[in-house]
C-alpha positions as CSV (number, residue, x, y, z in Angstrom):
1,M,80.8,-109.3,-28.7
2,D,82.6,-111.4,-31.2
3,S,85.3,-113.7,-30.1
4,W,88.8,-113.0,-31.6
5,T,91.2,-115.6,-32.8
6,K,94.9,-115.4,-33.4
7,V,95.7,-115.5,-37.1
8,Y,99.4,-114.5,-37.2
9,T,102.4,-114.2,-34.9
10,T,105.7,-112.5,-35.7
11,R,108.7,-110.7,-34.0
12,N,109.0,-108.1,-36.7
13,H,107.0,-104.9,-36.4
14,A,107.1,-104.1,-40.1
15,E,105.8,-107.6,-41.0
16,A,103.0,-107.2,-38.5
17,S,102.1,-103.9,-39.9
18,I,102.0,-105.2,-43.5
19,I,99.8,-108.1,-42.6
20,Q,97.5,-105.9,-40.6
21,G,97.2,-103.5,-43.5
22,M,96.5,-106.2,-46.0
23,L,93.7,-107.7,-43.8
24,E,92.2,-104.3,-43.2
25,E,92.2,-103.6,-46.9
26,N,90.1,-106.7,-47.3
27,N,87.6,-105.5,-44.7
28,I,88.8,-107.8,-41.9
29,P,89.1,-106.0,-38.6
30,V,92.4,-106.6,-36.8
31,Q,93.4,-106.4,-33.1
32,T,97.2,-106.3,-32.4
33,M,98.7,-107.5,-29.2
34,N,102.3,-106.5,-28.8
35,K,104.0,-108.9,-26.2
36,Q,107.5,-107.6,-26.9
37,D,109.7,-106.2,-24.1
38,S,110.4,-102.6,-25.1
39,S,114.0,-102.7,-23.9
40,Y,115.1,-106.0,-25.4
41,L,112.5,-106.7,-28.1
42,I,112.1,-110.2,-26.8
43,G,108.6,-111.6,-27.4
44,E,106.1,-111.6,-30.2
45,I,103.4,-109.5,-31.9
46,E,100.1,-111.3,-32.3
47,L,97.3,-110.4,-34.8
48,Y,93.8,-111.3,-34.0
49,V,90.7,-111.3,-36.2
50,P,87.0,-112.1,-35.4
51,A,86.5,-115.9,-35.2
52,V,83.9,-115.8,-38.0
53,L,86.5,-114.4,-40.4
54,I,89.4,-116.7,-39.4
55,E,89.4,-118.9,-42.5
56,T,89.3,-115.9,-44.9
57,A,92.0,-114.2,-42.9
58,K,94.3,-117.3,-43.0
59,Q,93.8,-117.6,-46.7
60,L,94.8,-114.0,-47.3
61,V,97.8,-114.3,-45.0
62,D,99.0,-117.5,-46.7
63,K,98.5,-115.9,-50.1
64,N,100.5,-112.8,-49.0
65,L,103.3,-114.9,-47.6
66,L,103.7,-116.9,-50.8
67,N,104.2,-113.7,-52.9
């Protein structure tokens, strides 16, 4: 099994969904870990990608955030 590495963290569901979709469109599998409390929305949403694709994923995230 591949090891997974955190590529992005946010508190915004919409932002996490957009980043996840962008990575998946570029054939990078994504695992989402929602650490937010459902009542108070305290905490973060973390996106993980396979460790072998971390550099490509980081470049795509950085490029997306600049636009």
